[in-house]
N, C-alpha and C positions, 0 to 999 in steps of 0.2 A: 690645818691640818697636818700632821707629822705623819709621814710613813717612810719607813725605811727598809728597803730590800735588803735581803740576805743571803748570801751564798751557803752552800752546804758545809758547814764546818764540823768540827769534832766535838763543839759541843752540842749541836744540835742532831749529830749521830747518837749521841749518849741518850737522850731522851727524846721520844716522839712527844709533840705539844700535849698528847692526851695520855695514853694508857700503855704505851709501850707496843701498839697492835701487833699482833704476830702477824707475818707477811706468809711466809711457807706458803703452802697448796691451797690458801683460801680462796673459796669461789665464791662470789657474791651474786646476790638475785634481787636486788633492789631497783626500782623503777628511778626514775627521775626525783631528784630530792624534792621535799616541802619547803622551797627556798621561801617562798612568804611566810611560812609558819602559820598558816591559816587551819591545818589540821593536827588536832591532837588526840591523844589517846590516853584511857584512863589508867594507870597502873598503881594500884593498890591506893596508898594515901597520896601520889602526886599524878599529875598529867607529864607525858613526854610528847614532843613534835614528832609527828609521822616521818619515818625515814632517817631519823636522827637518834645518835644515843647521846644521853648525858651522864652526869655522875650520881644522879638521883638515885641509880640502882643502888648505889651503896648506903641506903637506908636499910637495906637486908643485913646488915652486919651488926652486932651487937658490941659494946653499944653502939645504936644505930647513928649516923652522920646526917648533917643538915641537910636539906634541901638545897641545891645550887643553881637549877634551871627552873625558869618560872615563864608563865604564857604572860605577856605583855601588852596591854589594851591603851586606849585614850591617849595620851599624850606621849606615851613612851612606845607606840607602833608608830611605823612611818606610813605605811599606807595599807589597805583591808582592813581587818579586826583585830590582828596580832601581830606579835614580834617576838624574838627570842630574847629574854634577860638570863644573862649569864652573871653569877655572884661568887666572887672566890670565897671559900669557906675553909676553915683547920677540920682536917679528919680526926673525928675522935677515936676513930678505930681505922686505922690504916690497912687494909688485907694484902698489900702488895707494896710496900715501901720500896723495893727493887726497881718499880716501874712508877709508883705515884709519888706526887709530891706531896707531902704533909699539906700544904696550903696552895687550892687551885681551884679553878673553875674551866669547864671545857665542854664542848660539844663537838661530834664529829658524825659524818654521814655513815651508818652503819648499825649495829646492833649487838647489845650483848646479853645473852642470856643467862639467868643466874642458876636455873634448875629445868632440865641439864645444862651444863656449863658449857656455851659456845661463842664463838665470836663470827661475825660478818662484816667485813671492812670497807667502806665503799659502794659505789652502786654502777651497774653496767653502764658503759660509755663508749660511743665509737666516732666520735667525733674529735676535730681540732680545734678548738675555741681560740681563740685570740686573747680573751680576758676574761677574768672574774670580776663579776660586778657585784657591789652589795652598799647599802646604806648601815651606817653605823655612829652610835655615840658611845663615849666612853668616859666614865668617871673612877679614875685609880685612886688609891690611897696610898700617899706617900710618893714613892719614885716606881711603883709598879707599871708594868707595861701589857697591854694584850698583844694578842696575836692572832693571824690567820696563815693557814698553811693550805696549798692545793698539789696533790699529787696525781699524775696520770701514770697507768703502768700499762702492760700489756703480759699476760702470760705466754712463756715461751716453751711451756712442755716441762721445765725444768724449775723456773723461778719467775718473779715477777721482772720485767725488765721496766726500768722508770724511763718515761718520754718527757714528762714535765715535773719539775719539782721548784716549788718557790715558798719562801717562809718569809712573811712580813710583818715587822712589829707595827701596834697600832697605839698611838700615846693619846694623853687627854684631848678628848673633843666633846663638848658639852651641849652640843644639838647635832641633830640628825645631819650627817654628810656625805656624799656619793664617792664611791671609790671604785676606780678602775685598776685593777691588777694584771698586768701584762706577764703573760706566760712565758718563761723561757722554755725551748724545746731541745733536748738533749737528743732526739732519735726522729729519722723520718717515718716510725713507724705510726699506726694508728692505734690508739688506745683501746683497751677491752675496759677499762675500770677507771673512775674516778672517785677521789677522795677528797671531802673538804672538812678543815678543823678549823674550830674559832675558840679561842681561851680568852679568859679574863684576866689572866696572871700566866705570862708566856716563861718567864723565869723563876727558879726554885727561890734564887738569893734576892729577887726583888718583890715577891709574890706576898701580898698582904690582905688578909681578910677584909671583906668588905670593898672590894675593886669590884666594879660592875661594866657588864656590856651588855649594850643592845645590838640587836642585827637582825635586820629585815631585806627582802626583796633580793635574795642570794641568787645570780644565774650566771651561768657562762653566755660569753657573747662573741660575735664575728667567727671568721672561718683562717685558719692558718695553713695555705698549703704548704706541701713538701718543699718546694724549690726558697719559699720566703722563710722557712723557720731553720732549714740547714744547708747553707749555702755553699757548694763547692768552692775552693780558692786556690788560686793561681800557686805553683811551688816553684822555689827557688833552691838549684843545688849543684855545687857546694856554695857555701855561703858562711864567710868568705871564701872567695877564689883567688886564684892568681893569674891563670893563663886561660882557663875556659869555664863557662858557667851555661848551665840548663834551665830553659824554663818551660813550665808544664802548666798548661791550662785543663783542668778536668771539666769547667764550665763552657758556657757557650757566651758570655759576656768579653766584650772587648776590654783592653786595660792598657795602661801606657806603661811601660818600661823607665825608669831613671836607675844609672848605675853611678856610684858615689864611691870614692875613695876612703880611707880610714878616718880623714879628718873631716868626712862630711861634705868635701867639695863634689857635687854633680859632674859627672864626666861625659856623661851622654844618656 
C-alpha cells in the first residue's frame, strides 16, 4: 500500500480534484454521506450514490459522455451490498475545459443539478474527527494515480475558512486495503461543512482512460480536541541574541531551555 500525503501546493490550487467547485457563499444541506454506498438513486439512464455527485451527469451533453461511476457488487464491494466504482473516461464533449480535465473519473459529497443549474458542495458537519477511514482497491493504467481529498470548512460570514485540508495519492492496489488518513488541523474552530473527494485519475498529465478505483465504507473516526490540534508553542526573541533574550510560554506545558553559541555548543 503506497499512500503519499501532499501539502497544499500551487498545482493543487490550480485544479480541485473534481470540478473546480465554487466556494463563494454556497450553503450545504446534506446529511451524513452514504459512506457505505448502499443507497443509490436512479437518474435517467444511470444510478448515482445518494449524497455523492459523479461525472455521470455529463451524459446530458451532446454528444453524450460515457458513464464513469457504477454500483459495484460481488467481489468488488468490501462490505454490505455495494461499493462505488469509478472509471476514468475521456470526455467526448467537455462542457467546461477550464475546470474539467479531458480524461478523469471522480466523485464528491454534494450535488450538481443540471436544470436548473446549481451546486451544493459537501455536507453539514460540526465535529473534529481525527481521521478519514475507508477501504479501496485501485487498478491504474500506465503511471496513473488516484486520489482522495478531505476539506473541513466554516463559514465566517464572508467566506469559508479552511479548518482541515489534505490531499493524498492512491497508488496501485489490487485487493481491498484499509486506509486511515490523519487529518491535519489548521484552525481551532469547529467546522460546519465537510467535503470528501475521490478520483480514479488525480493528475491530468498522468490520467489514462480505464483506470479504475473501488471505494467502500468511507467514514470519519476519532476526535481531535483544540489543544491537540493547534498547540501554542514557546517563543524566543530576539534570536540570535547578544546580551539579552526573552522566553514566552503561551501554553501550560513545562519545557527545557538550552542556549547554544553560533557553533552549536550548548552553553546552558
